Phi, psi and omega in degrees: 000134180274179185293322177294325177293320182295321183297316180294322176292315179297318182304313175302313176298323179286325182283329173300315180290318189229066186298334179296348183251016189303311183294323177300313184299316180293319172310308184297323180295307182305314180292325182286319178290328174300308179302323175296317181293329182282005176096359178293162178306113181297325177293318176299312178302322177296314180299321179293321180291319180298328181295311182304311181303314178304321180287325178292318181294317177292328179287352184258358181273000000 
């Protein structure tokens, strides 16, 4: 599985866990995929995305 697929899979899981943050999660996905499309390191963007998801999850507790 590549990083783009991982981003989408993790986003789906996060939305299932925290549907109240759906728009924030989708924004994070959009930003991450845009950065990947612009040639940024997919591995780095994936790590940044996962950090954003952690922040969103922590904010919902």
